[in-house]
C-alpha positions as CSV (number, residue, x, y, z in Angstrom):
1,E,-5.8,-2.8,7.8
2,L,-2.6,-4.7,8.3
3,A,-3.7,-5.9,11.7
4,E,-7.0,-7.0,10.1
5,R,-9.0,-4.7,12.4
6,Y,-11.4,-3.9,9.6
7,Q,-14.3,-2.4,11.6
8,Q,-11.9,0.0,13.4
9,C,-10.6,1.0,9.9
10,R,-14.0,1.6,8.7
11,D,-14.7,3.9,11.6
12,I,-11.4,5.7,11.2
13,Y,-12.0,6.2,7.4
14,A,-15.4,7.7,8.1
15,I,-13.9,10.1,10.6
16,M,-11.1,11.0,8.2
17,E,-13.5,11.7,5.4
18,E,-15.7,13.9,7.5
19,S,-12.8,15.7,9.2
20,Y,-11.1,16.6,5.9
21,Q,-14.2,18.1,4.5
22,T,-13.6,21.3,6.4
23,H,-9.8,21.4,6.2
24,A,-8.4,24.9,5.5
25,D,-6.0,23.7,2.8
26,P,-8.0,22.4,-0.2
27,Q,-5.1,20.2,-1.4
28,V,-4.8,18.6,2.0
29,A,-8.6,18.3,2.1
30,E,-8.7,16.6,-1.3
31,E,-5.9,14.2,-0.4
32,G,-7.3,13.3,3.0
33,I,-10.8,12.6,1.5
34,R,-9.2,10.5,-1.4
35,L,-7.2,8.4,1.1
36,A,-10.3,7.8,3.2
37,K,-12.4,6.9,0.2
38,N,-9.8,4.5,-1.1
39,G,-9.6,2.8,2.3
40,K,-13.4,2.4,2.4
41,T,-13.2,1.0,-1.2
42,R,-10.6,-1.6,-0.1
43,L,-12.6,-2.7,2.9
44,N,-15.8,-3.0,0.9
45,L,-14.0,-5.7,-1.1
46,L,-14.3,-8.0,1.8
47,G,-17.0,-10.7,1.8
48,K,-17.8,-9.9,-1.8
49,R,-17.2,-11.6,-5.1
50,F,-13.7,-10.7,-6.5
51,A,-12.6,-10.9,-10.1
52,V,-9.4,-10.0,-11.9
53,A,-9.7,-8.3,-15.3
54,G,-7.0,-7.3,-17.6
55,I,-4.5,-8.8,-20.1
56,R,-1.3,-10.7,-19.5
57,E,2.0,-8.8,-19.7
58,N,2.5,-10.4,-23.1
59,G,-0.8,-9.1,-24.5
60,E,-2.6,-12.4,-24.2
61,P,-6.1,-12.4,-22.7
62,F,-6.4,-13.2,-18.9
63,D,-9.0,-15.8,-17.8
64,W,-10.1,-15.3,-14.3
65,T,-12.5,-18.3,-14.6
66,A,-9.5,-20.6,-14.5
67,Y,-9.2,-19.7,-10.9
68,H,-12.5,-21.0,-9.8
69,Q,-12.4,-23.3,-6.8
70,K,-8.9,-22.1,-5.8
71,V,-7.6,-20.0,-3.0
72,V,-6.0,-17.1,-4.9
73,L,-3.6,-14.4,-3.5
74,V,-4.0,-11.4,-5.8
75,A,-0.8,-9.3,-5.4
76,F,-0.8,-5.8,-6.7
77,W,2.9,-4.8,-7.2
78,E,5.4,-2.9,-9.3
79,T,9.0,-3.5,-10.2
80,T,10.2,-0.2,-8.6
81,N,8.7,-0.7,-5.2
82,A,11.1,-2.2,-2.7
83,G,8.4,-3.5,-0.5
84,C,6.9,-5.4,-3.4
85,I,10.2,-6.9,-4.4
86,E,11.0,-7.9,-0.9
87,Q,7.6,-9.6,-0.6
88,I,8.1,-11.8,-3.7
89,P,10.3,-14.5,-1.9
90,Q,7.7,-14.9,0.9
91,I,4.8,-15.2,-1.6
92,K,6.9,-17.8,-3.6
93,Q,7.5,-19.7,-0.4
94,A,3.8,-19.9,0.3
95,Y,3.1,-20.8,-3.3
96,S,5.6,-23.7,-3.2
97,L,4.1,-25.0,0.0
98,Y,0.4,-24.8,-0.9
99,K,0.1,-24.9,-4.8
100,D,-0.6,-28.7,-4.7
101,K,-3.5,-27.9,-2.3
102,G,-5.4,-25.5,-4.5
103,F,-3.5,-22.3,-3.8
104,T,-2.2,-20.0,-6.4
105,V,-1.2,-16.4,-7.1
106,V,-2.1,-13.7,-9.6
107,G,0.1,-10.7,-9.9
108,I,-1.5,-7.3,-10.9
109,N,1.4,-5.2,-12.1
110,L,1.1,-1.4,-11.8
111,D,4.2,-0.5,-13.7
112,E,3.6,2.2,-16.3
113,D,6.5,1.1,-18.3
114,T,5.8,-2.4,-19.6
115,Q,9.3,-2.8,-21.0
116,R,10.7,-2.4,-17.5
117,L,8.1,-5.1,-16.4
118,N,9.1,-7.4,-19.2
119,R,12.8,-7.1,-18.4
120,F,12.1,-7.8,-14.8
121,L,10.1,-10.9,-15.7
122,V,12.8,-12.3,-17.9
123,R,15.3,-11.9,-15.1
124,N,13.0,-13.1,-12.3
125,R,10.7,-15.7,-13.6
126,L,7.5,-15.8,-11.4
127,P,5.6,-19.0,-11.1
128,W,2.3,-17.2,-11.5
129,K,0.6,-15.1,-14.1
130,T,1.0,-11.3,-14.3
131,V,-1.9,-9.1,-15.4
132,I,-1.8,-5.5,-16.5
133,S,-4.3,-3.0,-17.7
134,P,-5.3,-3.4,-21.4
135,D,-5.2,0.4,-21.8
136,P,-1.7,1.8,-22.1
137,K,-3.0,5.2,-20.9
138,A,-4.6,3.5,-17.8
139,R,-1.7,1.9,-16.0
140,G,-0.1,2.4,-12.6
141,Y,-2.5,3.7,-9.9
142,S,-4.9,4.7,-12.8
143,S,-5.4,1.1,-13.9
144,P,-9.0,-0.1,-13.6
145,M,-8.1,-2.8,-11.1
146,A,-6.2,-0.3,-8.9
147,I,-9.1,2.2,-9.0
148,R,-11.8,-0.6,-8.4
149,C,-9.8,-1.8,-5.3
150,G,-8.9,1.5,-3.8
151,V,-5.2,0.9,-4.2
152,D,-3.1,3.8,-3.2
153,Q,0.0,2.1,-1.8
154,L,1.9,-1.0,-2.7
155,P,2.2,-3.8,-2.0
156,F,-1.5,-4.6,-1.7
157,L,-2.9,-8.1,-1.4
158,V,-6.3,-9.6,-1.6
159,L,-6.9,-13.2,-0.5
160,V,-9.8,-14.9,-2.4
161,D,-11.5,-18.1,-1.2
162,P,-12.5,-21.0,-3.5
163,Q,-16.0,-19.5,-3.9
164,G,-14.5,-16.3,-5.4
165,N,-14.9,-14.0,-2.3
166,A,-12.4,-11.6,-1.0
167,I,-11.6,-12.8,2.6
168,A,-8.5,-10.8,3.7
169,L,-6.4,-7.9,2.7
170,N,-2.6,-7.6,3.0
171,T,-2.0,-11.0,4.3
172,A,1.6,-11.7,3.9
173,D,4.3,-14.0,5.3
174,F,3.2,-15.7,8.5
175,S,-0.4,-14.4,8.3
176,L,-0.8,-15.8,4.8
177,R,0.5,-19.2,5.7
178,E,-1.7,-19.4,8.8
179,K,-4.7,-18.7,6.7
180,L,-3.6,-21.2,4.1
181,R,-3.2,-23.9,6.7
């Protein structure tokens, strides 16, 4: 997926799902099938309308329609994931370079502890909105957005075009700036 070889990934996920059906260890079988299904779910986002649903971290409603006609990087992240934290400066740089040209970012936070998230946001002001699940019992990888998008590891990114279609997954740093150009 990181290399954007999406058809090869589809083929691999199909093979994985089939192969794990007959695995001797039921737990391994279940996990392998789950990973393959999540991968297929992620890849099925491409070329289709994408929408973010949830509430802001402060409890206010989130309005996805405000992002119509913009290129949006939807960044799934959490405060305890080192990869997510390391990626923030790269995303901020892209945001600074292209925000005046119609690019923006929406963070979908998967922290289960919203107090930890709020402390992080106070210390690290992000220039974009952060969205969480409205259901306190459905946070983390159980959040509706994470399930709908097949998120099983972080960070996970979806690039959405001005027409609202998902056009790329996990574009970060150089790859993101290249696409924005």
